[in-house]
C-alpha positions in Angstrom: 0.0 0.0 -0.3 1.4 3.4 -1.2 1.8 6.7 1.2 -1.2 8.3 -0.7 -3.5 5.5 0.4 -3.0 6.1 3.7 -3.4 10.2 2.9 -6.3 12.5 3.7 -8.3 13.2 0.1 -7.9 16.9 -0.2 -10.1 19.9 -1.3 -8.9 19.7 -4.5 -9.3 16.1 -5.2 -12.7 16.1 -3.4 -13.6 18.4 -6.2 -12.3 16.0 -8.9 -14.2 13.2 -7.7 -17.7 15.1 -7.5 -16.9 17.6 -10.5 -19.2 15.6 -12.9 -22.4 16.2 -10.6 -22.3 20.0 -10.5 -24.9 20.5 -13.0 -27.1 17.9 -11.4 -30.7 19.4 -10.1 -30.1 17.2 -6.6 -28.4 14.1 -5.3 -29.2 11.3 -3.1 -26.4 10.3 -1.3 -26.7 6.7 0.5 -24.8 7.1 4.0 -25.5 4.1 6.2 -23.0 5.4 9.2 -19.9 3.5 8.3 -16.5 5.2 7.3 -16.9 5.1 3.7 -20.8 6.3 3.5 -19.6 9.1 6.4 -16.9 10.1 4.2 -18.9 10.5 1.0 -21.2 12.3 2.9 -18.5 14.9 4.3 -16.7 15.1 1.6 -19.4 15.9 -0.7 -20.6 18.5 2.1 -17.1 20.4 1.6 -17.1 20.1 -2.0 -20.8 21.5 -2.1 -20.0 24.6 0.1 -16.8 25.4 -2.1 -20.0 26.1 -4.6 -21.8 29.4 -5.3 -24.6 26.7 -7.4 -24.6 23.3 -7.1 -27.1 20.2 -7.0 -29.1 20.1 -3.4 -27.9 17.2 -1.4 -30.2 14.8 0.1 -28.8 11.9 3.0 -31.0 8.7 2.9 -30.0 5.9 5.3 -31.8 2.4 4.5 -32.7 0.7 7.7 -32.8 -3.0 6.9 -34.7 -3.9 9.9 -31.9 -6.9 10.6 -29.9 -5.5 13.6 -31.2 -3.4 16.5 -28.5 -0.9 16.6 -29.4 0.2 13.4 -32.3 3.0 14.3 -29.2 4.4 16.5 -26.9 4.6 13.4 -29.6 6.1 11.6 -30.3 8.7 14.0 -26.4 9.4 14.5 -26.1 9.9 10.6 -28.9 12.3 11.0 -27.1 14.2 13.5 -24.6 14.5 11.4 -26.0 15.4 8.3 -28.2 18.2 10.1 -24.8 19.3 11.2 -23.3 19.5 7.4 -26.6 21.6 6.7 -27.9 18.7 4.9 -31.6 17.3 4.6 -31.7 13.4 5.9 -34.5 10.7 5.6 -34.7 7.3 6.8 -36.0 4.5 5.1 -37.2 1.3 6.4 -37.0 -2.1 4.7 -40.5 -3.4 5.7 -42.0 -6.8 5.3 -40.7 -10.6 5.9 -36.7 -11.2 5.4 -36.0 -14.4 3.4 -34.1 -16.9 5.4 -31.7 -17.6 2.4 -29.8 -15.0 0.0 -30.3 -12.5 2.5 -27.5 -10.3 1.5 -28.6 -10.0 -2.0 -32.0 -9.2 -0.9 -31.3 -6.4 1.6 -29.0 -5.0 -1.6 -32.2 -5.0 -3.6 -34.5 -3.8 -1.5 -31.8 -0.7 -0.7 -31.5 0.2 -4.4 -35.5 0.2 -4.5 -35.6 2.8 -1.7 -32.9 4.5 -2.8 -34.5 5.3 -6.2 -37.8 5.9 -4.8 -36.1 8.4 -2.3 -34.3 10.2 -5.6 -37.5 10.7 -7.3 -39.3 12.2 -4.4 -36.1 14.6 -3.9 -36.1 15.5 -7.8 -32.4 13.7 -7.9 -30.6 12.7 -11.1 -28.1 10.4 -9.6 -27.8 8.1 -6.3 -24.5 8.3 -4.9 -23.1 5.5 -3.1 -19.5 4.8 -1.2 -18.3 1.8 -2.8 -14.3 1.8 -2.8 -11.5 0.1 -4.3 -11.5 -2.5 -1.6 -15.2 -2.9 -2.8 -14.3 -3.5 -6.7 -11.3 -6.1 -5.6 -13.8 -8.1 -3.3 -16.8 -8.1 -5.9 -14.1 -9.2 -8.6 -13.2 -12.1 -6.2 -16.7 -13.2 -5.5 -17.5 -12.9 -9.1 -14.6 -15.0 -10.0 -15.4 -18.2 -7.8 -18.9 -18.0 -9.1 -17.3 -18.6 -12.6 -18.6 -15.0 -14.1 -18.1 -14.1 -17.7 -16.2 -11.1 -19.1 -19.1 -8.7 -18.0 -19.4 -9.9 -14.8 -15.7 -10.2 -13.5 -16.0 -6.3 -15.2 -17.5 -5.9 -11.7 -19.0 -2.5 -10.6 -19.5 0.4 -13.0 -18.7 4.1 -12.2 -22.0 5.0 -13.6 -24.9 2.7 -14.3 -28.8 3.1 -14.9 -31.2 1.5 -11.8 -34.6 1.8 -12.2 -34.5 5.0 -14.2 -31.8 7.0 -11.9 -28.1 7.0 -12.2 -26.2 4.9 -9.9 -23.0 6.6 -9.0 -19.6 5.7 -7.2 -17.7 8.7 -7.2 -15.1 6.5 -4.6 -14.5 3.3 -6.7 -10.8 4.3 -7.2 -10.0 5.3 -3.6 -9.2 2.8 -1.0 -10.9 2.7 2.2 -7.9 3.6 3.9 -7.9 6.9 2.5 -11.8 7.8 3.5 -10.7 6.4 7.3 -7.7 8.9 7.1 -10.1 11.7 6.0 -12.4 11.2 9.0 -9.6 11.0 11.4 -8.3 14.0 10.2 -11.7 15.5 10.3 -12.2 13.8 13.6 -15.4 12.5 12.7 -16.7 9.7 13.8 -18.0 6.2 12.3 -19.8 3.1 13.4 -18.5 -0.4 12.2 -21.3 -2.8 11.0 -20.6 -6.3 12.6 -22.0 -8.0 9.8 -18.8 -7.1 7.7 -16.9 -9.4 10.0 -19.6 -12.0 10.1 -17.6 -15.0 8.5 -21.2 -16.9 7.9 -21.5 -14.3 4.6 -19.3 -15.0 1.6 -17.7 -11.1 1.5 -16.1 -11.0 4.9 -14.6 -14.6 4.5 -12.9 -13.3 1.2 -12.0 -10.1 2.9 -9.8 -11.9 5.5 -8.2 -13.8 2.6 -7.0 -10.4 1.0 -3.9 -10.4 3.0 -2.1 -13.4 1.9 -3.6 -12.4 -1.7 -1.7 -9.3 -1.1 1.6 -11.1 0.2 1.2 -13.3 -3.4 1.0 -9.8 -5.3 -2.7 -10.0 -5.2 -3.4 -6.8 -3.8 -6.4 -4.8 -3.8 -5.0 -2.4 -6.3 -4.0 -5.2 -8.7 -7.3 -6.5 -8.7 -9.5 -3.2 -9.1 -6.5 -2.8 -12.5 -7.7 -6.2 -13.6 -11.2 -5.3 -13.2 -10.9 -1.9 -15.3 -9.1 -4.0 -17.8 -11.9 -6.7 -17.9 -14.5 -3.8 -18.5 -12.7 -2.6 -21.2 -12.4 -5.8 -23.1 -16.1 -6.3 -22.2 -16.7 -2.6 -23.9 -15.2 -3.5 -26.7 -16.9 -7.1 -27.2 -20.3 -5.0 -26.5 -19.7 -3.0 -29.5 -18.8 -6.1 -31.5 -22.2 -7.3 -30.8 -23.7 -4.0 -31.8 -22.4 -4.5 -35.1 -23.1 -8.0 -35.2 -26.9 -7.1 -34.6 -26.6 -4.6 -37.7 -25.2 -7.3 -39.7 -27.8 -9.6 -39.1 -30.1 -7.1 -40.0 -28.5 -6.0 -43.1 -28.1 -10.0 -43.9 -31.6 -10.6 -43.6 -33.9 -11.4 -46.8 -36.5 -13.3 -44.7 -39.9 -12.1 -44.1 -40.4 -9.4 -41.4 -40.8 -11.5 -38.1 -44.2 -10.8 -36.2 -44.2 -7.8 -33.8 -42.6 -8.9 -30.4 -40.4 -11.7 -32.1 -36.8 -11.5 -33.0 -35.8 -13.4 -36.0 -32.3 -14.0 -37.9 -30.7 -15.9 -40.7 -29.6 -19.2 -38.7 -26.1 -19.2 -41.4 -25.2 -16.1 -40.5 -25.4 -16.2 -37.2 -23.3 -19.4 -37.4 -20.7 -17.0 -39.0 -20.1 -14.9 -36.0 -17.7 -15.4 -33.1 -18.6 -17.6 -30.3 -18.8 -14.7 -27.5 -20.9 -12.5 -30.2 -23.3 -15.1 -30.4 -24.0 -16.2 -26.7 -24.6 -12.1 -26.1 -27.1 -11.6 -29.1 -29.1 -14.8 -27.5 -29.0 -13.0 -23.8 -29.9 -9.8 -25.4 -33.1 -11.5 -27.3 -33.8 -13.7 -24.4 -33.6 -10.9 -21.8 -35.7 -8.5 -24.3 -38.3 -11.0 -25.2 -38.6 -13.2 -21.9 -40.9 -12.8 -18.9 -38.9 -14.4 -16.4 -35.9 -12.3 -15.3 -32.4 -12.1 -16.9 -31.4 -15.4 -18.3 -28.4 -17.3 -16.0 -25.1 -17.4 -18.2 -24.4 -21.0 -18.0 -28.0 -22.2 -19.4 -27.4 -19.7 -22.2 -24.3 -21.5 -22.9 -25.9 -24.9 -22.8 -28.7 -23.4 -25.4 -26.2 -21.9 -27.4 -24.3 -25.1 -27.9 -27.3 -27.1 -28.5 -28.4 -24.3 -31.1 -24.8 -24.6 -32.5 -25.6 -28.2 -33.1 -28.7 -28.1 -34.8 -27.7 -25.1 -36.9 -25.1 -27.3 -38.2 -26.8 -30.4 -38.9 -29.7 -27.8 -40.7 -26.8 -26.8 -43.0 -24.8 -30.2 -44.0 -28.5 -31.0 -45.0 -28.1 -34.8 -42.8 -31.3 -34.4 -41.3 -34.6 -34.4 -43.3 -36.6 -33.1 -40.5 -36.7 -29.3 -40.7 -36.8 -29.1 -44.3 -40.6 -28.5 -44.7 -40.0 -25.8 -41.8 -40.6 -28.3 -38.7 -38.3 -27.1 -35.6 -34.8 -28.6 -35.0 -34.8 -27.2 -31.8 -37.4 -25.6 -29.8 -36.8 -24.5 -26.1 -37.9 -22.0 -23.3 -35.7 -20.0 -20.9 -36.2 -17.5 -18.6 -39.6 -17.1 -20.4 -38.7 -16.8 -23.4 -39.0 -19.3 -26.3 -35.9 -20.2 -28.7 -37.0 -22.2 -31.8 -34.7 -22.8 -35.1 -36.7 -23.6 -38.2 -36.8 -23.1 -41.8 -33.1 -21.9 -41.7 -34.2 -19.3 -39.2 -33.6 -18.6 -35.6 -36.5 -17.2 -33.6 -36.8 -15.7 -30.1 -40.3 -15.0 -28.8 -42.3 -14.7 -25.2 -42.8 -17.8 -24.2 -46.5 -18.9 -23.0 -47.4 -18.3 -19.5 -46.9 -21.3 -17.4 -50.3 -23.1 -16.4 -50.9 -23.6 -12.7 -51.3 -26.6 -10.8 -54.8 -25.2 -10.1 -55.7 -24.3 -13.8 -54.8 -27.4 -15.2 -56.9 -29.4 -12.9 -59.4 -27.2 -13.6 -60.1 -25.2 -10.7 
């Protein structure tokens, strides 16, 4: 870790972190009370005070209702926000909590509530305090899950969620620098005990980071790797955009029905495998009605589709010559079929309930 990683963030550096948000009408700052988000609030408040005109800052704390200390921590955030001259709201995740997949469910609830708060405040962006450390941990988690290039790109600095721009201005900043900033300013913060709870994946991976750093895999290295993968992913996305245009220009078949994606199987087969995979993902996610398709399942579908296309092009099977389907499969609420030399992706028929099948 360099000396810069342990030094407080200067006012000039803070201006650079938030400069792109200067013309925004309002911003929502997601602040839990931990060191990262408290530093985000303090730095943003200092930056806003340096401007003659700028966005209205709104601090939002989400209480997930999972820890008794959360309400007290939210009040402490409100106290500090008030001292900084910022408006504050506490939003609560109500209702039953799942017994499995709790971190993911809590994350979804948090972002949903933050987006709602942004719409109420007229804010164009929600700012979160994800750091370089978080980026490295996310990369490791996704690596262990076998994610593709897109997943290993980890978190983007800017992304769209529920019609609101989700911004991570501290994504290139190490956590140690934020803590040094708060210590210099003599501002307190809390430590969420779940961040050390070994029953969750992220804390277990966090505990491994010092050992990985000793082998050369420190946080800076993992963050650099994530940035390089993001760069490669962006390039493949451009290639996929071009492939979509190529398929449309090449297509001499009849116009597909509304709500159906269709293209020539032979033209599709000529494209690189990663591009074919992404074309399928895009079409399935656009026309399916059961949420995003899992990468592994789309990979299996592509393998079956490639085999069926190859058979149809070699002419060995006689079935399909009269437009009978060589392949017909549903995935994520989409129906994928190969017939008459064309690939079709359309919404799958709604599943019949058991009660409905009995005539009840």
